[in-house]
N, C-alpha and C positions, 0 to 999 in steps of 0.2 A: 245551618252549615256546621260539617263535621272541621276538626283542628287535627293536627297530623304534625309530630314534631321528628325529625331524622338529624342525625349522627350524619355530617357528610365530610368523607376521605380523601384529598388529593387536592385540596385548594391550597393555588400557590399566591396569589394576592385577591385585587380589593376587583380585578376584570373578574375572576374568576368568579365568585361569589354574586355583580351583577349577572351574568349573566345565567349564571344557574337561576335568578328570580325572572329573567327577562324571557328561559328557557320554557319555566314552571307558568310563567304567566298566560303564557303563551296558549295555553291548555284548556280545554274546551270543560266547565265545569269547574276550577278553578278560582276566586275570586282573590287571593295576596295570596302573597309568598318573599317572605322575607330572609336573607343565609343572614349569618353573621360569620361574618371570618374570624371576631377573638374566639368565640367557641365551638366553632364546623359545626353549628348547628341551622337548622333549615325548620321556620313552622310556615306551618298549609294551609290556610282556611278555605274549604273547595266541600263543593258536593257531592253526596257519596247517591245520586240519586245518574249521576253522569259520568263522575269518575273513581275510582278507588285508590288503597294506596300504593298498590302492586302497578298501578300506571304513574305514580309518580317516581316511582323507588326507580322503574324501570327510564324515567323519562334523564334522572338526572346519573348515570349511568350510561346511558345513550352521550348528553353533555361531554362524559370523562371523568366522569369523577362516581364514589363508592357511596350508598346511601345505607343506609342499616333503621331499625327501630333503635328507638329512642334509651342511651344505656342508662343504665342508674342515675349515673352521674358524671357532668365532663370531665370532673375527671380521667375518671379508668380513660377516656378517646385521648385527653391532653402525656395520658403517661404512656398511653398502647404509641399516639406521634412521635413521642420523643423516645420510644427504644427503636422506633423503624430508623430515626435520620439517624441518632447514633451507632448502632450501624453498617448503617451507609458510610455516615463519615468517616467511618473509622479501614473501608475498604478503601474510599478516594483520599486520606491520607498516607497508606502502605504503599497504594504503586503510584506515589504521586512523590516522597520522595523526591527516590534519583533524579527526577523532574527539576525539583525545586532547590536542592541539590547543587545540577548544573547553573539550572540560572541564575548562579551566585555568582557565575565570572562576568555575568550579564551587569552587577550593578560598582558605577564607577565608587562606589564611599566606602564599601568594605577592600581590605591590603588585597594584592593582588597573588599573595605566598598562600592565598590560602587552597591547605590540598582538594580538589575532587579528584575523585577517580579518574580515567580514566575514559570505561567503559562507559560512565553517567553521560558520554560525548557522544556517541554512538548516534546517529540517526535512527539506524534501524531499531534500537534500542526503543530510543523515544515513540515511535513511531506504533510499537508494538505499547507499551504504555500507553502510548494517550488513546488505542485506539478501546483496550477495555474502556476508558475513564470514558468516551465519547457514546459505544455502546451501552453498554452497560451498566458502568454508574449513570449513565447520563439519561438513560434509556426509559424511566417514566418522566423526563423532562419530555423525550421526545411524543410518546404518547400522550401527554397532557395538551404537547401542544399542535396535534394530530387534529385532538377532538378539541380543542379549538380553535383552528382553521377551518373544521366543517360543518361547523354552525355562523360560519364568515366573521368568526371574531377570535382575538388576542390577547392574553395571558403574557404573566414574565414570563409560563415556561416557551414560549414562543420566542420571546428573548434570551432565552440563557441557549436553546437550542441555534439558532442565527448564529445567533455571534463562536460560538462555539464548531459553527459547519464549519463558515466559515472560516475560522482560523484549522482547523482540523484539513479542509481540503486544499483547503490552500498549501499548506505548509508538504500534503500529497503532495500535490503536482509539484511544489520544486524541486524536493529530494526523487524523486520518478522521472523529473525528465531534465535534470540535473547533473544526475549520478555523479559524486567525487567530485561535483566543481561547489553545491550548494555550501553556508558557513554557517554555522549556530546558531546566529544570530536575527539569522534570516526565515527559523521557524517559529513556530509559536505555538510549538505541543502545551510547554509549558504554562504558555498563558489558556491555555483548558483544560490541564492540573489548578491550574489559580482559581480560575470559575469555579469549577466541580465542587474546588472545596470549600473555596471560599462563602458560593449561596448557601451550601449546608449547615456549613457551621453556624450564618449570621442566622441562619432558618432555624437550628439547635438554639442557639444562644436567644431565638425572638419564643421561641417554646416554654423557653421555660422563664422567659417575663412574661406569659400569659398564666404558663401555671402559678404564679405568686399574686395576680391579679385575679384568679379564682378561687382562692384562698379563703375568700370572705365567704362566698357559696356555698363554699365547700365545707363551711363548717355550717351553713341550714343542712346539707343536704345527712351529715351526719349523726345531727340531732334526729332523722329517721328511725323510726322502728326495726328490725329485723325479725325478731321473731316476738309476738306474742303470747302467754302464757295467759290459756279462757274454760276455765271451765266447762266438761262436755258431762257427761250420767256416769261415765266411767275415772270421774274425778278431774282436777288436773292436766289438762295438756299445754305442751308449747306446739304450736302452729306460724309458719314464714308470714307476718302482716298481711302483705296482700291478700292473705286469706279470711280476714275479721269481716266480716259480715254484722251488717243491719243488728240490733237484736241480744246478738252473743256476749255476753258476758265479761273482762278479761282482770284478772287478778294484778295488780301491783300489788310488788310488797316492802320495805325502807330499804333503801340507796340506787331503786329500779327505776326507769326511765317511762314516764303514766307511756301507753299506748296503744289507749282508741280516746276518741270526742264521744264523751259524752255524759252521762248522771250517776250518779255515786249511790249504790242501791247499799253500801254500808261500809263498814266503817269510817277512821280518821287519819289525817294525815296533814302533817303542815307540808305544803307544798313549795318548789322553789318554781316560780312565775315569772320570773326573771327577761324569759324571750318573747314572750307577749305580754307583760307591762314595764319589763323596763325597772322592772324594782327588787335590790336584790335583799329585801327582809323575806320571808319565809311566809303565809298564808295558809290556814287554817283552812281545810277543806273536806267539810263532812256529808251524812248524808246525806240528798238530793240540792247536797249542790253540784255544778258541771263541774269536767278534767278536761284539757286538751292534750293531744298528745302534741309528746315537745320540750313537756313539763314533765321537772324531775321529782321523786316522796321520796321526802329525808327520814321521816319516817314513819311508824303506826303501820298503818295496811288500808288498802280499799281495793271493791268492787264497785267497776264501776260497765256501769250496761251500755254497748257500742251503742250510737243513734248518729250514722254513718259506716258507711263505707270505708275501708283503708286508705283510697285515692279522694276519699269526698274533705277527709281532716282537715284545719284549718293552714297547719302545718303546709300540708302538701298542698292547699290552694295558691298558700304563700306564695311557695317555692313557684308556682305554677308561675304564676304572679310575675317572677322576679324572670325565669326563663324569657315569661315572653315579653318581657317590656326590652327584653338584652338585644332580645332578634328585630321588632319592630324599630324603627329605623327613624331616627328627625329627617327632618326636613333636608338638613345642613349636611344631615352623611348622606342622603340619596344623592344630592347636589354633586359627592364628591364619586361616589360610584359612578355614575353615567362619566364625569371626566374622566374615568380611568378609563374606564372603557374603549374610548378613544384616545389615552396616552396612548396606550401600543403600540399600534399603527402609527400615530404620528411620530415616534421615537426614533421607527423602521426609518421610514422618509428619511427622517431629520441625516440616516448613521448611512446610507445614499444620497445623499447630498452631503453632505463630507468628504466621501471618497470620490466622489466626479470631481468638487472644488477643489480637490489637494490635485484630481490628478490633472486637469484640466486647467487651472488658474493659479498653480504656484507654481512658480519656476526652481526647475530640482530635483523636485520631490518626486521620490520614486515611489512607485502600486506599493513595496513594503509600507513605509510611512505614509501611502494611505490609508490605506487597510488598518495602520493602526489605529491611528484617528479616530477613524469609522467601529473600529471593535472597542474603547471606549468610551466615543457618545452610545450605542447600544448597554453598555455592561456601569454607564454609571443613570441614567436611564435606567432605575424600577420603579412601578410603582405600588412598593409594599407601603414605602412610608405612609403613601396618600391612603392607602386602604387601611390603614390601622388608626388612621386618625382619632378618628371615630367609635368604631367597635369597643376600643380596648379602656377608652377615655368612661364610655357607657357599663359596658362591664361593670370594671371597680365602684362605679358610684351607685349605682341599685343594689350591687350585692354591701357596699356598705348605709347606705340608708335603706333594706330590708332587715340589716339588723338595729339599726334605730328607731321602728314600727312602723318604715316606711315605703312604701307599695305601693312604685310608680308601671300602672298597667301601660303605657307603650312606652318609648321613647318621645317623641314628639310631646304626651305634659311635661318631661325636664326641661325640650328646650321650652316651653310656651310657661311654664312657669319662673322663672329663670328671667321672661319679662313684663311681668306685671307690674303691673304699674294701676288696679283699683282691684282692692277684693273688697269680698258683701261674705260677713258673717250672717245665717240663721241667729238667736240669739238658746233658747232653751236646748239643752243638749249640748250646746254647741263655746255659746263664750258662757255659756251656765253649767251647774251638774248638768242637768238635769232632772233630781231629784231632787225630795222639796228634804230640807231638813232644819230640824229644833233648835233655831237660832233666840232661843227667852225662855226662861221657864217665869210667872210669877206668879206666887203663894199668898193668902191671904196668910191665914195662923198656922203655918206649918213650914216649917224648913224644905228649902225650893226641893230636894230630895226628896224627900218620902210626898208631895205630888205626883212628882214623876215616876216613886215608885209605886209606886197607883196605876196610874196610867198607865202604865209601861203592864202591869198586870192582866187588865180588859185590852188591851190593844192588840197583844203581839199572839193573841187567835183569829187577826184580821189582816186580811190580806191588802187592804190600800196601803198606796204609800205616803201617805198621814201618818197610820200608826207604825210602821216598819219602822220612821223614821224619829219615834219613841221610842220605841228598843232596842234601834240601832245606839239611839244615844246616852240609856240608861245601860247598854252594856259597852260601851264606851269610859261612865261613869265607875264602872266595875258595881253597880245597883244593884240590891239582893230582889230580887221579884220572887214575892208571894204567889200562892197560887190561887185559883179563883173556881168556883164555883156558876151554873144560871148566870153563863154568859150569853150576851144578844145583839144583833146588829140590825141597828135600824137605818136602811137604806136613803142617803142622804138628811140621818139626820147625824147616829153615830155606834156606840159601842154601851151601856152597862153589865152588869155583873157585880157581884158578892166577892169582897179578895178582903181577909183580915176582919171578918166579919161584919162587915162594912158595903150599905151600896155605892159604886160605884159606877157614875155615866164621864165619857167624856167623849164632846160631839161638837157641831158649828152652837150657834149662839141661839139662832131661833130655837131649834130642839131643847136644850139644855134648859135655856131659860122660858120656853115654854108651859112647863108643870108647875108646880106649887116649890117655886126655889126663894131661900130664904138665902142672905150675902149672912157673911161669916163675921163673925165679933169684931175682929180689926176690918174697917171698913179697906175696901180692897178698890182700886182704881183701873173701871174696866179698862182691858188692853182694846184697842182700837187697831185693823188691818194698815199698815203703811202701803206704798203701793210695793204689789211684786206679791205682799203677803198676805199669811190665814194667820188665824185667830181659831185657837179651838179651847171652850172650855171643860170646867172639870167641876164633878162636884162628888161631895160627901156626903153620904146622909142626907140626901136636898137639900144640902147647900151650897154654895157659891161658893170652894173654894183657892181659885185658882185657875189660867190662862196661856196657853202655849200658846205660842209663836211659830209660824214657818213661814219660810222662805225655799225658793230657788237659788243660792246662793251662785256669787261668778264666782267663778275656776279661781284658783289663787293664782294661776297663772299667767292668767287674762291681762290682765292693767298693763305689766310688763311685754307681752309679748306684744300686743297692740302698740306700744311705743316703739317697740323695736319694729316693726311694721313698718311705721309710718315713716320711720326714714326713709324710706325706698318708692310705695307706697300710697292710697289715701286708700281709709276706712270706712266702709258703714255698716248698718247692719239692717234687713228688708226680714220681717219676725210677721207671723199667725197674730201673736204677743196684744194684748191692747195698748196703745201707747202712752199709760204712766207708768206701767212696770217697764214695758222698751224703751222707756225716756231713764229709770234710774240704772239700769243697768248702762243704759251706754253710759252715763256720766261715771258711772265705777268703774267703766274700764275706760273713756280719756273718751271716746268716740264719737264727735259728734251728725255726723249725717247716719239721721233716723226711718224707718219708713216702716212705721206699724200697721197693726191691721190687715192682712196681705193674705189674699187668698194664694195656693201655688199657682193660678195662671196667675199670673198679679206678681208677683215674686221672679217667675221668665221672663215679664217682660220690660221690671227695671232690671233686669240684668243684659237682657237685649240690646234695650234703651244706652246702655252702657258702653256696651259693644259697636254701637253706631256713630259714637260722639268718638270713635278712635282708639278705645283704652282697648287694654287685655285685664280681664277680668278676670280673677278667680271666686268663686261662688263655696263656699265654708259650710254644709252642714248635715245630722243626721240622721231628720226625720221621711214619711212617702209624702208626704208632702212638699219637703227640699229635690223631689229628685228632675221634676223637669227646668230650677234653675240649675240643679246641677249638668244636666244634660246638654245647660241652654250655652253656660260660659265659655270659654274659652278654655280652661280646665275646673272640672269640679272636686273638689278634695271629701269626701266621705269620713266621718267618725268612726271610729274602726265599733264602739259601742252600740251605732246608729241602728236606724232598719236594713232589713237587708235589701229593699229596693236602692237605695239610696249609696251605699254598695257596691250593689252592682250597677249602679249608673258613672258615681263617681270614679275621674282619671286618677289618681292619690286617695288611695283610702291608710288613714292614719291606726294601727294594730293599735296603738296603745291610748287611745282615748283622748288625747292628749294634746293642748293648741302649743305647745311645747316643738313636736312634728311637725307643727306650718311652717318654724319658723329656720325646721332641720331643714325641710324638704325645700326651701328656698335657697339657705345658705351653699347646698350639696348641688340642686340645678345650675345655679350664678356661678358658680369653681367649675361643675364639671362644663359649662359650654365655653368655658374661659380658657380650659384648660382644652378640649376639642378647636378651636378658634386659635390659640397657639400652636398644636400637634399639625393641623393646616398651615398655618401660616409660615413654619420649619418647612413642610414638604416642599411649600411648594416656591419658599426661595429657592431651599440644595436644589433642585433640577431647574432653576431659573439663572441661576448662579453655574451647576456645574456643568450641563449640557454642552454652553458656549466656549468653558474653557476648554472642553473635550474634540470638543468641536474647532478652533483654535490650538489645539495639539501640545496643550498645557499640563496634561494628564497621559502617564501611563498606563493600560492597559492595568494591570496587576491591583493599582493604586487603586483606579476608576470604581472597580469591580471592588476593594475591600474600603471601600469609599459608597456602595450602596448594602452593604450590609450593615453600616454604622447605622445608615439615616434611620433604620428600620428602627436598628433599636435606641437612638436615643427617644423616636416619639413612642415607644414603648416607657424607658425610665420618665420621662414627663407624664405622661398616665399614671406611674404608680406614683405622683408626688398628688394623683389625689387622699392617699390610704391616712394620708398627713391630717385633713379632716380628723379621722378617728377620734385621734388624740390630739385635738385642737378645738374640738368642738363649734359654737359659732362661731370662737368668737375670733 
């Protein structure tokens, strides 16, 4: 399946997005289609052998909307939308001013001596102004309503067109049928002005509020490099970032943003990697290290060989995941969309029933009164608030999560994670660091630093994880490592060589003690490995001088995160490691439920058993052997430093490779779901209360129109409260 993202124009409410999804879903070859009203984007998965991009765009246009290839960022589309709305609103206000001024005469709470030019009461002037509003300013509403009705559905445009058309043609009929006798208060041209202006004002304010919601996502787009300096035969040359290809060498100088994912071939520099790691402290990157696009070279210079094209960088994939998460809706949002699709025709029927009820049942009710109350029902009942309830919250939450190194691959993962009550962890690389660390040095007749220095001199020539742990510890302690000669590695044994004219051997006990080895004069208690530990011995000139102890240690934050998560979910460890080290790590983390020596199939089976018992299961892992369990769980969480298979299979990726990201993800998910429910509750309560009030005659059409716009703004404002999580943290 191929994936297509399009920018959609012309949507006005949730019924629009639901109609586009339904129309695309009926196309042959389209597997799924999701339209996000907040970002105005369509996300379509399709079979290119059956249908193509042009067919999909044509279908969207047939439905009455515009479809363009994905722009550089939603911000550009948003700015274009704001400009168009601002221009249309300016015309509407200019034409409506005389109608609004004349309307003041109908407001009882205003003093009667307010001066109103007599010309503004002229019904033919009002007819001319209303005609401009109805058919020029309102043309886009007519077009949208026509396209919706052609597809046998309805949207907000249909409500606006229906209400304004009734007001316009009824007033037109009264004016031409009873010339000279119709009074100003029997005409509804000012209601048309109010409807058009308030609807456009509400849409403009709503668009600006959505722009605030897009802020965090725009920061990710802002990290994308537009131009890259590359090495060519004729020297350095600037090219557009999209033209960078695998194998080319990019040059980055001090103060510049790194423009490629790849291996550093020359140079050294301190790099700000806070985007990926969350650490504000720069790290030294030099020849042989890996560099990522979106990080910044603070000093020095680097030459980087690109190992992927510009569109395949880690930053590009991260942005794509965020966009996809915002487009793929959770179950609760899809239920809302289905409700919005039938909401508009239902409200049209309510308005008709209101008119008939006041005309037939209410004693003394005139046709004018019945029409006024029916108009109020049409105006107060707008599905915009309902349609924005979920998309804006998800938009803010996914962008906020991405800034914290949490990538939700789809909206349903966020919804499910919020309900999780069973969390299972892999051990190695998930609860533990995933690589051995030197935790103990025992020397017989020399200072520990001497033993570490001699061991590091030999081991720095090896790529073995234990050897690298020795070197890392020596560098951390700033031990001066001497030069070596005659270095040789014995597979399964260890390393040996000459350092400071002395014969050094570092390796496993059987290999080191298997030769002619004598103990040092100072007796040394032989180090024995504890649970999950490994011991290497060190000899100097054939004498056993010390031992080095290693362990894959528990992550620093693991026990605190476990305590935090245990408040709302039961925890367990499912690992392929042996029972003894698994139980030791579980003890340190404070987790009582342990399943050890599990094959990949057994891990998946344990997850499935928990699901069958009615639990909402989250599995957290990092290795290829965790892929089956990640796929089986309700939500699979992949550690960012793990294997590619785990990251591909997981529903959530912690790019900063920290367990604290899991706790953050749970908090963000629960806050988002709570926020969506609040929005839906408000939208439903608003319509439940407002429609009967309008039908019973308690709301004037002008007040109803204002209330409709205010409801959308309140939903967006409530969703914006999620941004407080950025400052408040998990607490």
